[in-house]
Structures are given as structure tokens and as C-alpha cells.
C-alpha positions as CSV (number, residue, x, y, z in Angstrom):
1,M,1.2,-14.0,2.3
2,A,-2.1,-11.9,3.0
3,P,-2.9,-9.8,-0.1
4,F,-4.6,-6.5,1.1
5,D,-5.8,-3.5,-0.7
6,L,-8.3,-0.7,-0.3
7,E,-10.3,1.6,-2.5
8,T,-11.4,4.9,-1.2
9,T,-12.7,8.4,-1.7
10,S,-9.7,10.3,-1.8
11,P,-5.8,9.9,-2.5
12,N,-5.1,11.8,0.7
13,P,-5.0,9.2,3.9
14,E,-6.2,12.0,6.1
15,E,-9.6,12.4,4.7
16,A,-10.0,9.2,2.4
17,R,-13.1,7.0,3.2
18,I,-12.9,3.2,2.4
19,V,-15.3,2.1,-0.2
20,E,-14.1,-1.4,-0.8
21,A,-11.5,-3.7,0.9
22,Y,-10.0,-7.0,0.1
23,H,-7.9,-9.3,2.4
24,G,-7.1,-13.0,1.4
25,Y,-4.4,-15.5,1.9
26,V,-2.0,-17.1,-0.8
27,G,1.0,-19.4,-0.8
28,G,2.9,-21.1,2.5
29,G,1.7,-24.5,1.1
30,S,-1.9,-24.0,2.1
31,D,-5.1,-23.6,0.0
32,P,-5.7,-19.9,-1.0
33,V,-8.5,-18.1,0.7
34,D,-10.0,-15.7,-1.8
35,R,-13.0,-13.9,0.0
36,P,-15.2,-11.6,-2.1
37,P,-14.1,-8.0,-1.7
38,L,-16.1,-6.1,1.0
39,L,-18.0,-3.4,-0.4
40,V,-18.2,-0.2,2.1
41,D,-20.8,2.6,2.4
42,P,-18.6,5.5,3.5
43,G,-21.4,7.7,4.6
44,V,-20.1,10.5,2.5
45,E,-20.4,11.4,-1.1
46,V,-18.1,9.8,-3.5
47,P,-16.2,12.5,-5.5
48,A,-16.7,11.8,-9.3
49,E,-12.8,11.7,-9.8
50,A,-12.9,8.7,-7.4
51,T,-15.6,6.9,-8.9
52,A,-13.8,7.2,-12.3
53,I,-11.2,5.2,-11.0
54,H,-12.7,2.4,-9.1
55,G,-16.1,2.7,-10.5
56,Y,-18.2,2.8,-7.3
57,T,-20.8,5.7,-7.0
58,T,-22.4,7.1,-4.0
59,E,-25.7,5.4,-4.8
60,H,-24.2,1.9,-5.5
61,L,-22.3,1.9,-2.2
62,R,-25.5,3.0,-0.2
63,E,-27.4,0.1,-1.8
64,H,-24.7,-2.4,-1.8
65,G,-22.2,-1.4,0.8
66,M,-22.0,-2.4,4.5
67,P,-22.1,0.8,6.8
68,A,-18.8,1.8,7.3
69,E,-19.2,1.7,11.4
70,E,-19.5,-2.0,10.8
71,A,-17.2,-2.7,8.1
72,I,-14.0,-0.9,9.4
73,P,-13.5,-3.1,12.5
74,R,-14.0,-6.1,10.4
75,I,-11.4,-5.0,7.9
76,A,-9.1,-4.3,10.9
77,G,-9.6,-7.4,12.4
78,A,-8.7,-9.4,9.4
79,V,-5.5,-7.4,9.4
80,I,-4.6,-8.4,12.7
81,A,-5.7,-12.0,12.2
82,A,-2.9,-12.3,9.6
83,W,-0.4,-10.6,12.1
84,N,-1.2,-12.7,14.8
85,E,-0.3,-15.7,12.7
86,G,3.0,-13.9,11.7
87,I,1.8,-13.8,8.1
88,P,2.9,-10.7,6.2
89,L,0.3,-8.6,4.9
90,V,1.3,-7.5,1.1
91,A,0.3,-4.2,-0.5
92,H,1.4,-1.8,-2.9
93,N,2.0,1.5,-1.0
94,A,1.0,-0.1,2.3
95,R,1.6,3.0,4.0
96,F,-1.7,4.7,2.3
97,D,-3.8,1.8,3.1
98,L,-2.9,1.3,6.7
99,T,-2.9,5.0,7.3
100,V,-6.5,5.3,6.0
101,L,-7.6,1.9,7.9
102,D,-5.9,3.7,11.2
103,R,-7.8,7.0,10.6
104,E,-11.0,5.4,9.8
105,L,-10.9,3.2,13.1
106,V,-10.5,6.5,15.0
107,R,-13.2,8.2,12.9
108,Y,-15.6,5.6,14.2
109,G,-14.7,5.6,17.7
110,Q,-12.3,2.5,17.7
111,P,-8.8,2.3,19.1
112,P,-6.0,3.3,16.6
113,L,-4.4,0.4,14.6
114,I,-1.3,0.2,16.7
115,K,-3.5,-0.5,19.6
116,W,-5.2,-3.3,17.6
117,A,-1.7,-4.7,17.0
118,A,-0.9,-4.5,20.6
119,G,1.9,-2.0,20.1
120,E,3.8,-3.4,17.2
121,Y,2.8,-3.4,13.6
122,G,3.0,-7.1,12.3
123,P,5.0,-8.0,9.1
124,V,4.3,-6.0,6.0
125,I,5.8,-6.4,2.3
126,D,5.4,-3.1,0.6
127,T,6.0,-3.7,-3.2
128,L,6.2,-0.1,-3.8
129,V,9.2,0.4,-1.1
130,L,10.9,-2.8,-2.7
131,S,10.5,-1.5,-6.1
132,K,12.2,1.8,-5.4
133,R,15.1,0.0,-3.4
134,L,15.6,-2.5,-6.3
135,D,15.6,0.2,-9.2
136,R,15.9,3.5,-7.9
137,W,16.5,5.5,-11.4
138,R,13.7,3.9,-13.2
139,R,11.7,6.5,-15.3
140,R,8.1,7.2,-15.8
141,V,6.6,4.9,-18.5
142,S,4.3,7.9,-19.7
143,P,2.7,11.2,-18.3
144,D,0.1,8.8,-16.9
145,Q,2.1,6.0,-15.7
146,G,4.6,6.2,-13.1
147,A,7.9,4.5,-12.6
148,H,6.8,2.4,-9.7
149,A,3.0,2.2,-10.1
150,L,1.4,-1.1,-9.7
151,K,0.8,-1.5,-13.5
152,T,4.8,-0.6,-14.0
153,C,5.9,-3.2,-11.5
154,A,3.7,-5.8,-12.9
155,Q,5.1,-5.2,-16.5
156,V,8.8,-5.1,-15.0
157,F,8.3,-8.6,-13.5
158,G,6.5,-10.2,-15.9
159,I,3.1,-10.4,-14.2
160,P,0.1,-10.4,-16.6
161,W,-1.9,-6.9,-16.3
162,R,-5.3,-6.3,-17.6
163,D,-6.4,-2.7,-17.5
164,E,-10.1,-3.2,-17.2
165,D,-9.6,-5.2,-14.0
166,A,-7.3,-2.6,-12.6
167,H,-8.2,-0.4,-9.3
168,G,-10.4,-3.2,-7.9
169,A,-9.2,-4.1,-4.4
170,R,-9.2,-8.0,-5.1
171,Y,-7.3,-7.5,-8.5
172,D,-4.7,-4.8,-7.0
173,A,-4.0,-6.9,-3.9
174,L,-3.3,-10.1,-5.8
175,I,-1.2,-8.4,-8.4
176,A,0.9,-7.0,-5.4
177,A,1.3,-10.5,-4.1
178,R,2.5,-12.0,-7.3
179,I,4.9,-9.3,-7.6
180,A,6.2,-9.9,-4.2
181,W,6.4,-13.8,-5.0
182,R,8.4,-13.0,-8.2
183,M,10.8,-10.5,-6.3
184,G,11.4,-13.1,-3.5
185,A,12.1,-15.8,-6.3
186,I,14.7,-13.7,-8.1
187,A,16.2,-13.0,-4.7
188,H,16.8,-16.8,-4.2
189,M,18.3,-17.1,-7.7
190,P,22.1,-17.3,-7.8
191,A,23.2,-13.8,-8.9
192,E,24.6,-14.4,-12.2
193,Q,21.0,-16.0,-13.2
194,R,18.7,-13.0,-11.8
195,P,17.2,-10.8,-14.7
196,R,18.6,-7.5,-15.0
197,I,15.7,-5.1,-14.3
198,Q,17.4,-2.3,-13.3
199,S,17.5,1.1,-15.4
200,G,20.7,2.3,-14.3
201,R,24.1,1.6,-15.9
202,Q,25.6,-0.5,-13.1
203,D,24.5,-4.2,-12.4
204,E,22.7,-4.0,-9.3
205,R,21.3,-7.6,-9.1
206,H,23.1,-7.8,-5.8
207,L,20.4,-5.6,-4.4
208,F,18.1,-8.6,-4.5
209,D,20.2,-10.2,-1.6
210,E,18.5,-7.9,0.7
211,L,15.4,-9.6,0.1
212,A,16.5,-13.2,0.7
213,T,16.1,-12.9,4.5
214,D,13.6,-13.5,7.4
215,L,10.5,-11.6,7.7
216,P,11.7,-9.3,10.8
217,T,14.7,-8.4,8.9
218,L,12.9,-7.5,5.8
219,F,10.2,-5.6,7.7
220,A,13.0,-3.6,9.5
221,S,14.9,-3.1,6.3
222,Q,11.6,-1.5,4.6
223,R,11.2,0.8,7.2
224,R,14.7,2.1,6.9
225,W,14.4,2.3,3.0
226,A,11.0,4.1,3.1
227,A,12.6,6.8,5.3
228,E,15.7,7.1,2.9
229,Q,13.3,7.2,-0.1
230,A,11.3,9.8,1.5
231,A,14.6,12.0,2.3
232,S,15.8,11.6,-1.2
233,Y,12.3,12.7,-2.6
234,Q,12.3,15.8,-0.1
235,E,15.9,16.6,-1.2
236,W,14.7,16.6,-4.7
237,L,11.9,18.8,-4.2
238,R,13.8,21.3,-2.5
239,S,16.4,21.6,-5.3
240,P,16.3,23.4,-8.7
241,K,16.3,20.1,-10.4
242,A,12.4,19.9,-9.6
243,G,11.5,22.6,-11.9
244,E,8.1,23.8,-11.3
245,K,7.6,21.4,-8.4
246,R,10.2,22.9,-6.6
247,N,9.3,23.7,-3.0
248,A,12.2,24.9,-0.9
249,D,10.0,24.1,2.4
250,A,8.7,20.5,1.2
251,V,8.8,18.2,4.1
252,I,8.4,14.4,3.1
253,S,7.5,12.2,6.0
254,G,9.5,8.9,6.1
255,A,7.1,7.0,8.4
256,W,6.1,3.5,7.6
257,P,4.1,1.3,7.5
258,V,1.4,3.9,9.2
259,E,1.6,7.7,9.0
260,P,1.3,8.7,12.9
261,A,-1.4,11.1,13.4
262,S,-0.7,14.0,15.8
263,A,-3.2,14.5,18.6
264,Q,-5.1,17.4,16.8
265,E,-5.6,15.3,13.8
266,T,-6.8,12.6,15.7
267,Q,-9.2,14.7,17.8
268,Q,-10.5,16.3,14.4
269,T,-10.8,13.0,12.7
270,A,-13.1,11.8,15.6
271,Q,-15.0,14.9,15.6
272,G,-15.5,14.4,11.9
273,A,-17.3,11.0,12.6
274,V,-19.8,12.8,15.1
275,A,-20.5,15.5,12.5
């Protein structure tokens, strides 16, 4: 597997700039490849709320980060190298990270990620999509910790977690890989030996069967599940059950693993780089 994670300036992938990236290799019977995370000078001010999450200030990144126009193609090249070998990229909420990378490529005058990938994205294992598939009704742990947050998934699947190390690209990427490995290990157990992780009343350990398959099938399944999850969330947002969050006109995209950009958005992103 190729663990992958980005730290950015914003939770909005259309405007987020990369400040740190990690890409490595684990498993498969080979020695792990554990590169140092790549620090990136995003060329813009880092908002205080982003610094509060990952710890990187504008000044630190200007001094220690690689200029974004050099770093972004290097990050994309690492992703494509894994895909060319048929190695799955592993990330928690891969749609965010890969969409950010796609927008950054265009922002700096590079072809979009789909062209780097020769028209077809390579295999991806998204532990967020898988978690929602395996335990749809899991509740939030607390107001600050979501039902399918990386920390929650680590706790559910018995992966040690250290708050002080979280929100670093290397740490988060490797935790996602460990969660993915644990999911796969459970999927290959006899059904009656699998732990019951689901929060619902029914025994849904059979859902792990869907993970015990080849990479192309799993990749296609995640595309379908991501679309179904988005449609379900959209339906909830439009319903009275959403309470104060209700939005009768809510539209949630089900695109995965990259949110496509409209022609206008692509043009605006490119213009932003010039500005």
C-alpha cells in the first residue's frame, strides 16, 4: 500500500493549498519506504485556524518549505508512480486529498491529475468510505469527534492513537494504512470469528465480505458506495430530521476519488496562480 496524506490551508478543496505531503510504501512483502514528509511553501498566508490544526505557520513554511510550483509536480509524480505499479493509494477521505492535488496542479499550470494518470485514476483505498460502508449508523463520539473521523476509526479497529502526533501528514497516512490493513484482515476471517464493530442492532459482519476481493473490484465498489453515501447525506440534509442543518436545496456530490472541476472553476484556479 502507498499511504498518502496532505495538510492544507483550508478544508475547502477548491481553495486549499498544500503545506505538507506524505507518500510512502508499506506491506506487500517488501521493505517499507518511509520518506520524510515534504514541507511546502504555499505562497499564501496560512490562516490561524489551519495552523491550530497542523502547527505550520506562514513564516516556518517560507523558511523551510519547498516552493509550491516545484513541490506540487513532485507530489503528483509520487502518486502516479504508485498507480503505475498497481499499488493502491491509501488515505482517509481520499476525495479531499486528491481533489486538492488536482486543483493545485492546474493552479500552477500543470495538466489535471486525470491526465497525469493517463485517463484513469489508479487504485485507491479510502478508509472513510469503507468505514461508512461497514458501520453506517455509528454515532459521533463527541461534539468534536465525528463518527467516522480518523481517530474514531483507529479506536474502532484497535489501532493505537496519539493526539499529540495527529494532523501530521506522515502520522495520519500511516494510521489510515493500518486501519485499511486491519479491515482487510477482518475481511479474510471466517464470518463467525470477525469482531462485531457495527453500532446497529443487526449483525452486519457479512459486509466485510465485500472487502475480500481484488483491487479493481474494490475500487469500483468504493465509487458506488461513495455515491450512495453522498445521496443519503443529501436526502438527510433536505429532510426535517436535519433540524437546524436542514437545507431543502442541498446538493452533495458523489464523485470519487476526485471531485471534477467545471471549466469555469479550472479557469479561475489557473488565474489565481497568475494573480
